[in-house]
DOSEMI-526856 format. One line per 4 residues: for each residue x, y, z of N, C-alpha, C, O. Coordinates in steps of 0.001 Angstrom, whole numbers. Atoms other than C-alpha are relative to their C-alpha. Last residue first. Example, Ala and Ser with C-alpha at 12.3 -4.5 7.8 and 13.67 -1.06 7.14 Angstrom:
-820:-1190:-60:13670:-1060:7140:-770:1090:730:-261:2198:899 ~ 890:-1190:0:12300:-4500:7800:900:1200:0:1936:1181:665 $
***
This chain:
-1173:-773:436:90424:108768:40138:-432:1232:-770:413:2007:-1218 ~ 358:-930:1065:87767:107023:42193:1199:867:-340:1846:1427:545 ~ -398:562:1291:89074:104064:44158:-361:892:-1177:-103:539:-2328 ~ -1422:340:-30:89090:105522:47672:508:-472:-1362:1711:-451:-1625 $
-780:-1212:238:85739:107220:47005:1507:-274:-13:2272:488:-604 ~ -122:-244:1446:84101:103812:46691:909:1179:-301:1644:1168:-1289 ~ -918:1003:539:84783:102989:50357:250:260:-1492:1385:170:-1961 ~ -1303:-314:-578:83140:106209:51512:1063:-951:-549:2165:-530:-900 $
-537:-1148:742:80261:105637:49103:1377:392:515:2242:807:-256 ~ -315:441:1356:79664:102175:50575:643:1129:-805:1650:921:-1481 ~ -1192:845:-82:79886:103400:54166:433:-460:-1392:1626:-517:-1690 ~ -1142:-846:-379:77473:106262:53466:1283:-831:11:2309:-406:-520 $
-367:-783:1187:75098:103945:51622:1213:874:289:2111:1000:-544 ~ -721:902:890:75091:101539:54579:450:723:-1274:1534:450:-1790 ~ -1273:380:-634:74190:104308:56991:823:-871:-937:2018:-642:-1123 ~ -936:-1136:-12:71563:105842:54701:1354:-380:565:2389:17:28 $
-351:-240:-1394:69761:102548:53943:1106:1049:56:2173:850:-524 ~ 977:-906:-604:68333:102883:50431:254:254:1482:-295:1200:2046 ~ 54:364:-1421:71319:101439:48587:-898:1000:715:-575:2185:784 ~ 661:-1104:-707:70660:101783:44851:-192:-416:1458:-1147:-1119:1790 $
67:203:-1440:72830:99653:42550:-592:1239:664:-221:2366:334 ~ 883:-994:-635:71986:100320:38915:-191:-261:1485:-1318:-279:1979 ~ 1175:747:-463:73546:97133:37487:-958:890:807:-1912:409:1418 ~ 672:494:1199:75972:99288:35539:-1279:-750:355:-2260:-722:-389 $
681:-1164:571:76780:101035:38824:-753:-398:-1262:-1874:57:-1490 ~ 1217:-196:-804:77549:97649:40349:-794:1202:-511:-2025:1193:-499 ~ 940:1067:353:79969:97004:37482:-1310:172:772:-2394:55:201 ~ 607:-354:1285:81644:100383:37982:-1036:-1042:-426:-2077:-704:-990 $
873:-1146:-261:82236:99658:41677:-711:427:-1285:-1885:797:-1261 ~ 1241:512:-577:83526:96255:40585:-949:1130:416:-2167:963:355 ~ 830:562:1072:86061:97852:38292:-1329:-493:548:-2369:-333:-91 ~ 547:-1132:753:87402:100021:41117:-893:-486:-1141:-1904:140:-1458 $
1039:-687:-768:87774:96951:43327:-635:1135:-791:-1858:1278:-793 ~ 1116:921:-208:89620:94877:40741:-1141:702:733:-2298:621:319 ~ 849:86:1189:91756:97809:39617:-1205:-918:201:-2293:-627:-295 ~ 1302:-644:-221:93116:98692:43056:-993:-245:-1134:-2177:63:-1002 $
697:658:-1112:96057:96247:43057:-1383:592:257:-2217:-54:892 ~ 687:-1076:-730:97172:97438:39629:-871:-622:1086:-1935:-1172:801 ~ -875:-1169:-148:99782:95200:37964:-604:1108:855:128:1908:1438 ~ -1203:350:-767:98010:91874:38440:837:1227:322:1416:1330:1403 $
428:307:-1365:94640:93293:37354:1190:-350:887:1227:20:2060 ~ 390:-1271:-618:96252:94892:34307:-440:-220:1450:-107:569:2334 ~ -1223:-715:-365:97971:91606:33495:-309:1334:680:371:1730:1626 ~ -581:687:-1160:94656:89747:33572:1252:733:493:1442:916:1695 $
861:-313:-1143:93110:92340:31241:534:-652:1272:554:-24:2331 ~ -261:-1394:-372:96059:92039:28853:-814:385:1228:-301:1028:2144 ~ -1326:-59:-634:95771:88245:28884:325:1419:441:843:1623:1539 ~ 85:580:-1340:92030:88293:28223:1325:124:742:1354:423:1936 $
813:-900:-829:92465:90677:25317:-92:-513:1432:67:246:2388 ~ -835:-1143:-379:95301:88555:23923:-769:964:895:-224:1467:1877 ~ -969:469:-996:93187:85400:23941:849:1151:516:1107:1255:1715 ~ 739:262:-1238:90349:87191:22158:935:-450:1121:804:-11:2263 $
469:-1234:-643:92701:88678:19557:-706:-250:1326:-432:437:2311 ~ -424:-6:-1400:94599:85489:18744:-618:1132:808:-357:1254:2005 ~ 313:1285:-631:92938:84634:15436:290:18:1500:-339:-710:2268 ~ 1458:156:-15:92910:88279:14347:-402:-1283:715:-1364:-1298:1484 $
573:-876:-1024:96539:88773:15356:-1502:-213:113:-2045:-264:1217 ~ 225:-1397:377:97560:85805:13239:-598:786:1163:-1175:216:2089 ~ 1250:-241:728:98845:82601:14807:-153:1492:-298:544:2326:279 ~ 1176:-265:-827:102490:82337:15822:-1224:247:-876:-1109:626:-2042 $
440:-1398:-21:104999:80819:13414:-1264:152:839:-2150:-703:814 ~ 1392:-4:449:106334:77388:14368:-539:1419:144:-630:1944:1253 ~ 767:-1135:-530:110115:77372:14566:-1395:-56:-610:-1555:-157:-1826 ~ 1023:-615:835:112014:74092:14125:-604:1204:711:-596:1286:1939 $
424:783:1160:114882:71922:15331:-948:739:-924:-871:574:-2141 ~ 1221:-610:524:116907:74002:17797:-400:-687:-1299:351:-672:-2275 ~ 15:123:1447:119411:71770:19614:-1330:547:-501:-2387:5:-176 ~ 1280:-98:696:120045:72844:23206:211:-130:-1500:1106:498:-2065 $
-382:-288:1373:122880:71885:25571:-1302:-119:-791:-2060:-1073:-613 ~ 570:594:1209:121740:72289:29117:921:211:-1196:1732:1136:-1238 ~ -733:-468:1179:122957:72942:32670:-469:-784:-1233:-661:-1999:-1179 ~ -1298:616:236:120707:72682:35716:672:608:-1212:445:1768:-1554 $
87:1454:-116:117093:73279:36692:1344:-702:-183:1495:-1871:172 ~ 191:336:-1415:117311:77009:37467:-65:-1509:216:-56:-1978:1354 ~ 1352:-367:-416:118807:77463:34020:-138:-361:1470:808:-856:2082 ~ 423:195:-1392:122402:77482:32774:-1443:453:186:-1821:1542:-246 $
1049:-975:-305:123165:76987:29097:-508:-276:1409:-1042:-1350:1687 ~ 1073:446:-897:126467:75176:28524:-973:1139:308:-558:2267:575 ~ -394:-128:-1396:128388:76656:25555:-1146:-522:871:-2303:-460:455 ~ -1427:330:-76:128206:75809:21853:574:158:1406:1715:-226:1662 $
-749:-983:-798:124421:75684:21740:1433:-470:200:1686:-1639:493 ~ 58:261:-1445:123069:73510:18946:893:1004:738:1813:1582:160 ~ -1235:-212:-763:122248:74462:15346:-211:-345:1473:-1333:-297:1978 ~ -987:1019:364:119550:73080:13031:1313:115:756:2185:-743:619 $
600:1326:157:117421:76239:13238:1070:-982:-482:1814:-686:-1417 ~ 539:245:1333:119628:79141:14261:-596:-1396:-32:-148:-2291:686 ~ -597:1030:863:120009:79732:17987:-627:8:-1391:-1805:330:-1545 ~ -1151:-547:718:119043:83053:19596:649:-1005:-946:1394:-620:-1846 $
458:-984:981:115554:81856:20574:1163:502:-860:991:750:-2053 ~ 678:696:1096:116912:78742:22272:-410:965:-1102:-282:652:-2286 ~ -987:766:750:119409:80703:24374:-647:-691:-1201:-78:-697:-2293 ~ -899:-939:670:116844:83301:25454:1004:-755:-881:1252:-372:-2024 $
696:-606:1144:114262:80621:26220:940:911:-795:979:852:-2024 ~ 147:1063:1011:116661:78632:28418:-651:580:-1251:-213:310:-2369 ~ -1323:162:611:117611:81813:30273:-17:-1080:-1081:665:-968:-2099 ~ -331:-1173:818:113951:82663:30896:1345:-146:-706:1478:230:-1870 $
-855:-937:-731:113040:79156:32111:476:1126:-930:741:892:-2110 ~ -1336:442:-405:110372:77527:29974:710:1095:796:273:2245:851 ~ -56:1415:-369:106655:77610:29165:1326:-431:601:1398:-1478:1243 ~ 783:236:-1209:105909:81323:29084:149:-1418:530:-224:-1703:1668 $
-712:-540:-1170:108768:81997:26661:-749:-250:1301:-143:-274:2372 ~ -217:-1449:100:107143:79724:24106:710:454:1265:1064:-364:2115 ~ 113:-868:-1165:107236:75940:23701:167:1468:-380:708:1798:-1435 ~ -168:-1380:471:106793:73090:21237:-287:963:1145:-1259:786:1880 $
1187:-542:654:106998:69853:23223:285:1425:-454:1096:2123:156 ~ 947:-732:-840:110541:68814:24015:-1233:362:-814:-1160:514:-2033 ~ 991:-805:728:112686:66166:22325:-997:608:973:-1570:-87:1812 ~ -66:-1403:-426:115649:65045:24476:-1042:892:-653:-1010:2108:-464 $
-1152:-645:616:116064:61756:22593:93:1478:318:672:2246:-450 ~ 391:-459:1334:112567:60673:23483:1142:721:-706:921:1514:-1621 ~ 484:1186:729:113706:58599:26478:-433:334:-1417:-484:-544:-2279 ~ -1135:812:447:115744:61607:27661:-461:-1171:-853:166:-1485:-1865 $
-80:-44:1465:112666:63849:27788:1102:-894:-546:1187:-1095:-1758 ~ 888:955:647:111996:62752:31370:67:-22:-1508:-348:-1000:-2131 ~ 1430:-249:-165:115025:64563:32799:-814:-972:-853:-252:-1808:-1560 ~ 538:381:-1313:118646:63678:33538:-1459:366:190:-1936:407:1324 $
917:-1016:-521:120136:63636:30034:-726:-492:1255:-1069:-1669:1367 ~ -489:-874:-1055:123170:61371:29579:-1060:909:653:-904:1294:1812 ~ -1042:538:-867:122435:58268:27507:283:879:1207:532:370:2299 ~ 463:1236:-628:119113:59113:25893:1005:-513:1034:626:-1078:2060 $
1063:-375:-944:120311:62668:25250:-502:-1230:743:-676:-1193:1961 ~ -667:-556:-1181:123535:61369:23686:-1034:401:1070:-800:233:2267 ~ -625:1121:-710:121495:59185:21347:715:484:1255:668:-174:2294 ~ 1040:784:-654:119263:62097:20371:592:-1146:814:132:-1435:1918 $
557:-734:-1147:122229:64392:19663:-1000:-871:766:-929:-960:1992 ~ 1421:-303:189:124086:61914:17424:-604:619:1265:-442:90:2365 ~ 900:933:-682:127884:62126:17739:-1457:474:-151:-1737:1666:-284 ~ 961:643:893:129679:64161:15069:-927:-997:651:-1680:-1679:-45 $
-663:1139:660:132871:65165:16874:-951:-794:-889:-553:-1763:-1536 ~ -943:-566:972:131354:68575:17679:708:-1101:-788:1108:-904:-1935 ~ 811:-467:1134:128496:66695:19325:891:577:-1091:657:360:-2280 ~ 442:1210:711:131002:64843:21525:-839:365:-1221:-718:-256:-2276 $
-1159:467:762:132592:68205:22410:-351:-1260:-792:84:-1427:-1931 ~ -114:-896:1160:129159:69506:23406:1188:-413:-871:1116:-348:-2099 ~ 1026:437:953:128763:66447:25668:47:860:-1262:-127:348:-2368 ~ -474:1245:624:132067:67262:27412:-982:-480:-1081:-568:-930:-2149 $
-1104:-389:897:130926:70843:28049:553:-1220:-729:869:-1151:-1917 ~ 638:-538:1197:127682:69451:29469:1049:438:-1018:869:265:-2224 ~ 556:1140:729:129723:67329:31878:-683:462:-1287:-561:-185:-2328 ~ -1078:650:734:131778:70361:32880:-507:-1186:-816:-12:-1455:-1910 $
-379:-873:1122:128631:72268:33805:1080:-670:-856:1013:-652:-2085 ~ 1100:33:971:127349:69404:35945:354:820:-1239:127:385:-2368 ~ -13:1325:634:130729:69000:37671:-1077:-95:-1072:-841:-628:-2156 ~ -1119:36:947:130926:72738:38342:42:-1319:-755:295:-1349:-1960 $
346:-888:1116:127498:72761:39958:1079:-67:-1080:774:-190:-2266 ~ 1021:720:767:128391:69734:42109:-440:823:-1210:-679:273:-2285 ~ -685:1065:737:131600:71514:43216:-992:-785:-867:-674:-1136:-2004 ~ -715:-660:1085:129623:74614:44193:703:-1026:-881:712:-908:-2107 $
1007:-370:995:127267:72464:46241:647:648:-1213:254:390:-2351 ~ 447:1240:635:130205:70881:48037:-1043:287:-1080:-1030:-330:-2145 ~ -1077:455:888:131752:74290:48703:-407:-1266:-741:-106:-1429:-1924 ~ 13:-860:1186:128439:75606:50071:1080:-420:-988:873:-348:-2199 $
-587:-1320:-241:128257:72634:52426:-49:813:-1285:-303:272:-2361 ~ -1304:-297:592:125898:69750:51733:473:1401:359:-335:2311:546 ~ -1053:378:-949:123099:68720:54097:1393:370:-505:2361:326:254 ~ -171:-1002:-1048:120528:70694:52122:1114:-332:985:1600:547:1696 $
1052:48:-1010:120930:68517:49038:358:970:1125:1461:1516:1157 ~ -232:-715:-1253:122848:68601:45764:-1142:-264:972:-2237:-662:573 ~ 506:814:-1104:123242:66535:42601:361:684:1313:1501:611:1773 ~ -936:191:-1106:123645:69104:39823:-637:-811:1132:-1788:-572:1500 $
434:-671:-1225:121190:68495:36975:1005:-245:1113:1317:-1400:1404 ~ -706:629:-1115:122646:67661:33579:-353:810:1248:-20:1990:1356 ~ -187:-719:-1256:120241:68531:30810:763:-865:996:498:-2057:1148 ~ -611:926:-960:120317:67454:27187:265:809:1255:945:1833:1206 $
-1030:-459:-931:117983:69348:24935:560:-1185:770:-57:-2245:873 ~ -465:1082:-872:115845:68949:21868:981:603:1002:1600:1637:747 ~ -1425:217:-264:113940:71790:20288:211:-1303:764:-706:-1858:1370 ~ -148:1443:-229:110643:72906:18774:1492:-264:152:2284:104:-716 $
-1260:648:356:110135:76641:19181:-99:-1492:298:-584:-1895:1355 ~ -333:1183:-787:106810:78442:19139:1292:-619:-513:1569:-606:-1712 ~ 34:1207:813:106627:81979:17773:324:-1172:922:999:-995:1936 ~ -1179:608:611:106115:84366:20617:-370:-1012:-1067:-1439:-1622:-1029 $
411:1294:548:103342:86736:21651:1156:-581:-811:1633:36:-1763 ~ 151:1032:-1025:104692:89467:23915:-362:-1385:-532:-116:-2391:133 ~ -1075:65:-984:106091:92246:21751:-67:-1199:937:958:-1622:1473 ~ -1334:-176:566:104123:92239:18512:1109:-300:1003:2143:-861:642 $
-240:1049:1000:100902:90790:19912:1429:75:-527:2103:-948:-650 ~ -189:1254:-727:101039:93004:23007:333:-1126:-974:1217:-1942:-711 ~ -1289:-81:-703:101579:96101:20875:290:-1308:745:1413:-1813:717 ~ -1052:198:1010:98695:95131:18591:1384:1:652:2240:-810:297 $
84:1395:434:96319:94738:21548:1107:-311:-1002:1753:-1356:-916 ~ -470:866:-1081:97349:98019:23145:76:-1454:-458:1045:-2158:-172 ~ -1442:-247:-127:96961:99876:19841:606:-895:1085:1671:-1482:892 ~ -652:800:1041:93544:98310:19241:1519:139:84:2255:-807:-197 $
-111:-617:1328:92474:99849:22543:666:-958:-986:1387:-1872:-588 ~ -1305:152:645:91259:98068:25663:-21:607:-1391:-1039:568:-2083 ~ -761:-1251:-153:88210:99464:27506:1352:-68:-717:2036:950:-832 ~ 486:-1041:928:85917:96695:26206:756:1324:87:634:2163:-805 $
-312:246:1412:88187:94108:27910:-539:1084:-935:193:1514:-1826 ~ -1237:-705:356:87906:95601:31410:269:-103:-1497:748:854:-2107 ~ 277:-1435:64:84237:94643:31866:1248:826:-324:1137:1968:-771 ~ 1023:-250:1026:84664:90952:31016:-268:1489:-173:-578:1941:-1275 $
-667:77:1302:87895:90938:33048:-984:277:-1132:-640:946:-2106 ~ -721:-1259:199:85965:92097:36114:671:35:-1366:650:1060:-2048 ~ 1000:-1004:358:83596:89141:35749:682:1339:-272:333:2035:-1226 ~ 474:335:1341:86542:86725:35687:-1044:1011:-473:-1030:1421:-1634 $
-1007:-445:964:88164:88446:38660:-482:-242:-1427:-260:579:-2317 ~ -2:-1468:-20:85020:88117:40746:1005:545:-1013:747:1548:-1678 ~ 1165:-485:728:84695:84479:39651:-52:1526:-36:-426:2112:-1052 ~ -185:290:1425:88234:83592:40718:-1145:594:-817:-920:1213:-1857 $
-1028:-941:454:87769:85277:44092:244:-151:-1495:394:836:-2215 ~ 632:-1317:129:84505:83353:44549:995:1057:-484:642:1925:-1282 ~ 932:54:1125:86244:80031:43833:-644:1370:-228:-717:1841:-1363 ~ -809:-110:1208:89107:80893:46182:-881:-9:-1253:-604:700:-2220 $
-602:-1337:12:86631:81561:48998:821:211:-1275:694:1238:-1941 ~ 1051:-922:407:84632:78446:48137:535:1425:-61:166:2192:-951 ~ 181:179:1442:87792:76325:48311:-1046:974:-529:-888:1517:-1622 ~ -1167:-610:640:88505:77770:51765:-113:-100:-1518:173:862:-2230 $
162:-1451:-123:84975:76954:52888:1160:732:-664:964:1752:-1325 ~ 1062:-414:932:85285:73412:51504:-217:1511:54:-442:2145:-977 ~ -610:-172:1320:88612:72969:53274:-1033:479:-1017:-716:1234:-1936 ~ -264:1227:751:86779:73518:56542:711:326:-1304:795:1484:-1715 $
363:1176:-784:85915:75998:59284:334:-1311:-699:350:-2366:-65 ~ 712:1011:782:87747:78927:57715:-270:-1224:864:611:-1678:1594 ~ 1421:-298:134:88716:82140:59542:-806:-996:-803:-1927:-690:-1211 ~ 191:-920:1118:92496:82073:59100:-1467:230:-323:-1797:810:-1357 $
-727:-1240:-318:93131:80558:62535:-161:1051:-1091:-34:2248:-834 ~ 807:-769:-949:90411:78014:61747:668:1327:349:-3:2347:505 ~ 1199:-498:666:92265:76844:58644:-815:884:935:-1226:1982:560 ~ -449:-1063:901:95543:76577:60524:-1175:628:-742:-1260:1848:-883 $
-199:-1190:-840:93865:74594:63268:413:1201:-852:0:2334:-608 ~ 1324:-437:-429:92574:72133:60666:100:1248:876:-706:2170:749 ~ 633:-670:1137:96027:71943:59070:-1369:538:383:-1740:1641:-18 ~ 535:805:1092:97515:71048:62451:-587:868:-1113:-788:2071:-948 $
1417:311:-122:99754:73062:64747:-500:-659:-1288:184:-665:-2312 ~ 389:640:-1250:103445:73475:65501:-1486:-208:176:-1929:-472:1294 ~ 1162:-727:-515:104315:76049:62871:-508:-597:1296:-916:125:2205 ~ -480:-1274:-543:107792:74588:62367:-1153:777:631:-989:1402:1679 $
-712:294:-1252:106417:71080:61988:506:1272:655:543:1378:1881 ~ 961:147:-1100:103882:72351:59451:692:-278:1336:207:135:2389 ~ -585:-534:-1234:106672:73560:57164:-954:-58:1189:-899:785:2084 ~ -1450:-132:132:106194:71664:53901:657:617:1238:1850:416:1468 $
-658:1242:-392:102716:70537:54939:1519:130:-21:2217:-535:744 ~ 93:148:-1449:101466:74131:54774:769:-1232:472:1510:-1168:1454 ~ -895:-994:-598:102755:74602:51237:6:-138:1519:1057:-80:2159 ~ -1368:460:266:101107:71337:50175:1016:964:598:2020:540:1171 $
-267:1083:-946:97871:72426:51871:1417:-536:-179:2091:-860:799 ~ -211:-588:-1321:97914:75718:49983:345:-1068:1029:1198:-853:1890 ~ -1274:-728:-1:98391:73941:46655:312:578:1370:1442:473:1848 ~ -1064:1012:77:95595:71449:47302:1371:661:70:2269:178:760 $
-40:642:-1318:93325:74298:48385:1117:-1039:37:1880:-1108:1001 ~ -661:-945:-907:94229:76210:45225:93:-570:1405:1098:-376:2088 ~ -1446:68:269:93389:73158:43093:773:946:913:1889:635:1330 ~ -533:1249:-540:89960:72879:44745:1512:-91:-203:2238:-545:681 $
64:-40:-1457:89135:76525:44121:610:-1229:632:1359:-1127:1603 ~ -1046:-897:-486:90339:76369:40507:38:14:1522:1111:-66:2120 ~ -1270:712:193:88175:73327:39767:1167:838:532:2081:317:1172 ~ -32:1061:-1004:85163:75104:41262:1309:-781:-81:1908:-1116:941 $
-279:-632:-1291:85928:78196:39175:80:-1036:1112:934:-933:1993 ~ -1401:-443:26:86160:76162:35964:392:611:1335:1493:372:1831 ~ -876:1167:-109:82909:74380:36789:1474:389:43:2249:-163:824 ~ -990:-215:-1054:81022:77604:37546:1031:-1127:77:1846:-1148:999 $
-709:1245:-305:79000:77741:34318:1118:271:1001:2043:1031:714 ~ 940:1114:-140:76380:80482:33959:689:-1272:493:109:-2036:1264 ~ -696:1265:261:78571:83501:34586:-930:-1165:285:-1344:-1387:1423 ~ -1041:-108:1027:77225:87058:34322:591:-1352:-406:987:-1533:-1558 $
562:-530:1235:73920:86705:36183:1014:-48:-1138:658:-348:-2278 ~ 952:999:503:75290:84435:38911:-607:434:-1338:-885:-396:-2203 ~ -783:1141:483:78240:86790:39306:-918:-1055:-594:-649:-1586:-1671 ~ -604:-411:1273:75893:89787:39567:796:-1152:-610:714:-1399:-1813 $
1078:-66:992:73808:88048:42250:567:349:-1375:189:-252:-2381 ~ 346:1388:326:76958:87115:44161:-1130:-54:-1030:-1140:-920:-1905 ~ -1023:539:894:78105:90728:43932:-302:-1444:-395:-86:-1838:-1541 ~ 116:-626:1321:74854:92074:45378:972:-642:-983:598:-981:-2105 $
1262:456:593:74844:89628:48293:-149:533:-1424:-505:-206:-2341 ~ -210:1403:342:78522:90326:49002:-1246:-589:-648:-1150:-1345:-1615 ~ -710:5:1278:77766:94038:48827:296:-1428:-444:298:-1724:-1639 ~ 908:-477:1038:75145:93649:51570:665:-67:-1377:56:-529:-2341 $
974:1054:264:77436:91550:53714:-936:391:-1135:-1239:-417:-2013 ~ -662:1113:679:80305:93999:53446:-983:-1092:-381:-915:-1648:-1477 ~ -380:-425:1352:78067:96963:54257:648:-1139:-785:319:-1369:-1949 ~ 1107:-294:903:76357:95265:57199:400:326:-1417:-121:-269:-2360 $
-1:861:1171:79291:93593:58911:-968:425:-1103:-927:-114:-2209 ~ -1217:789:184:80380:95677:61882:58:-701:-1351:1115:-771:-1977 ~ -1188:-851:-122:77838:98505:61999:1263:-773:-349:2169:-234:-985 ~ -46:-878:1167:75063:96280:60649:1243:875:34:1881:1098:-994 $
-519:773:1126:75850:93629:63236:107:869:-1244:1039:714:-2033 ~ -1413:269:-244:75459:96129:66047:621:-758:-1169:1743:-473:-1587 ~ -757:-1257:58:72195:97509:64671:1490:-238:181:2307:354:-524 ~ -122:-465:1381:70811:94039:63921:862:1254:-100:1721:1357:-976 $
-988:844:692:71537:92740:67411:239:508:-1418:1379:603:-1871 ~ -1295:-285:-621:69725:95633:69038:1105:-781:-702:2169:-247:-1017 ~ -491:-1269:555:66901:95229:66506:1336:401:602:2187:958:-91 ~ -572:284:1313:66549:91556:67472:535:1270:-648:1542:1230:-1354 $
945:355:1059:66039:92688:71047:739:-342:-1297:1950:-164:-1424 ~ -502:-444:1297:68289:92660:74096:-931:-523:-1089:-1294:-1699:-1112 ~ 456:816:1119:66815:92516:77601:566:584:-1296:632:1802:-1463 ~ 3:-551:1361:68646:93889:80656:-538:-1023:-993:-208:-2207:-914 $
265:-1434:61:68633:93602:84448:-93:577:-1394:-263:1787:-1545 ~ 471:-603:-1238:70274:90184:84620:-141:1518:-134:850:2238:-254 ~ -1120:1:-929:70657:89061:81021:-453:784:1211:-1319:1650:1083 ~ 198:-640:-1290:67886:88039:78662:1303:-76:775:1977:-1106:779 $
-830:481:-1100:68465:87290:74981:-324:818:1249:-514:2033:1190 ~ -704:1209:431:66360:87444:71809:957:-521:1060:1408:-1664:983 ~ -1211:212:-794:63711:89869:72984:655:-1295:-447:8:-2339:-521 ~ 27:1219:-798:61246:90646:70207:1334:-167:713:2398:56:136 $
-44:-278:-1428:61483:94292:69228:-80:-1265:845:-27:-1200:2073 ~ -1325:46:-607:62510:93574:65650:65:227:1491:1156:211:2060 ~ 367:410:-1353:59183:92629:64203:1261:-78:854:1536:-1089:1500 ~ 1419:-271:-192:59449:94437:60865:-445:-335:1414:-1279:369:1984 $
789:1218:-14:63217:94515:61095:-1460:335:270:-1766:1199:1092 ~ 271:594:-1311:64708:97867:60228:-779:-1292:-169:-1428:-1518:-1190 ~ 685:1282:73:66345:99491:57195:-152:-578:1401:806:-616:2173 ~ -742:1037:-698:67221:103125:57796:-804:-1278:-46:-1968:-1298:352 $
381:1336:406:66213:106105:55695:884:-1020:701:2110:-962:602 ~ -1187:753:357:66606:109340:57622:-413:-1415:-342:-1091:-2072:448 ~ -628:-759:1087:63392:111302:57501:1260:-691:-471:1535:-755:-1670 ~ -608:-1280:-336:61632:108642:59562:598:676:-1203:591:134:-2308 $
732:-877:-920:60979:104946:58751:766:1287:218:1995:1289:161 ~ -665:-1289:-11:61822:102398:56025:-799:932:901:-2024:995:792 ~ 885:-1160:53:60806:98805:56660:849:1249:-50:1969:1250:460 ~ -547:-1299:-361:62684:95598:55890:-1061:1083:-109:-1912:1057:-998 $
1053:-959:324:61540:91974:55912:415:1353:514:574:1531:1721 ~ 1213:716:397:64189:89249:55693:-1086:973:-428:-1463:1018:-1599 ~ 359:-445:1332:67497:91080:55680:-1272:-670:-510:-1491:-775:-1717 ~ 83:-1435:207:68214:91016:59393:-485:446:-1366:-984:1564:-1496 $
721:-772:-1001:67745:87595:60881:-355:1394:-472:-1408:1932:-127 ~ 1184:674:-523:68598:85166:58115:-842:906:880:-2069:940:781 ~ 956:183:1094:70967:87406:56174:-1309:-574:537:-2396:-131:164 ~ 508:-1315:389:72676:88573:59349:-1036:-119:-1108:-2065:555:-1084 $
937:-440:-1022:72988:85039:60671:-633:1328:-389:-1832:1542:-203 ~ 1156:887:51:74520:83818:57447:-1064:434:1009:-2259:451:714 ~ 799:-355:1168:76744:86876:57308:-1258:-860:-71:-2354:-371:-347 ~ 883:-1090:-373:77965:86309:60839:-909:378:-1153:-2040:816:-941 $
848:458:-1105:79344:82925:59906:-1002:1076:364:-2201:817:466 ~ 1006:973:401:80566:84008:56477:-927:-392:1144:-2140:-480:953 ~ 1118:-307:-890:82283:87204:57535:-1100:-1038:-189:-2272:-773:82 ~ 512:1263:-508:85686:86485:56089:-1079:260:1032:-811:319:2232 $
976:539:936:86220:89628:54049:-674:-1247:554:-1757:-1629:110 ~ 990:-1035:289:87909:91729:56724:-1057:-486:-986:-2146:79:-1074 ~ 847:-285:-1141:89614:88634:58100:-1063:1046:-316:-2199:927:144 ~ 1409:-95:393:90811:87515:54683:-906:360:1157:-2123:211:1045 $
694:-540:-1161:94550:87840:54746:-1449:267:-353:-1752:1080:-1227 ~ 113:-1448:-28:95714:85630:51926:-753:452:1232:-1571:-285:1782 ~ 1368:-385:314:96564:82021:52721:-111:1499:147:367:2061:1132 ~ 459:970:992:100303:81634:52550:-1424:308:-414:-1671:807:-1512 $
***
């Protein structure tokens, strides 16, 4: 459910590392290595051994240094690129609500509480989880800003022609099969057949001249029934794929002559109107964002590779040799 974040979840150690280790840095020797200005102070005594702040820094740098440093850089870039975080904050909170709902649906099987679940995934609170989702949203949003200029007019036109739909205004009557988990497969099959047969009966009533809206009010099993089955104007992104296919193929003013099956039940659809899509010029910005989002979804490495390019644009210059080596090693995995 919650994405694996152990390699990124370094918040506790990061705070300590930032406080203790990145305050005042010195460069010494031929090999450049960041050190604490007063790092020889003993921070812990154990029988026969003293450990200094530099000892702690070196160990933390090996484990967390590169990730923490890049997190600092990326947060600065995000702050520079995006002034308003309200959308990201809203997204973070909504993702927490969604994750909690998923957890609640099978918490009895897991056998532990939501708070334990959070801790097991490296989060001390819902606020920390929301912050993680918020930062992920912002990193993607910044990446999209840098991907968009790489898009070609050909790509944009192709998306407009093939992916942007006219809107359809339609009415429908839906009969949802009445099933539950306690039913046998035969019982569920019978409920499906009954729903389909009921839609077939309704189509016969329409063939006899009965009013579609009145039949919807009487028989339809969803919220649109009170409005005579009238749906808001929709595109393929708004409805079930099979419902869209059937609606698109209908002529305006015609209704489906066979029951249309979707994941919600069986429908009869009346196509009332088609609203032409906006012009390419008017939709260009929306299309660019959508293409960039799709590229990120389709290529799991694109987000990271784009961020390496973004840091380069910001003239990143890591002066610590060890951290630079680790950063360059990581970057090499995304260079094509």
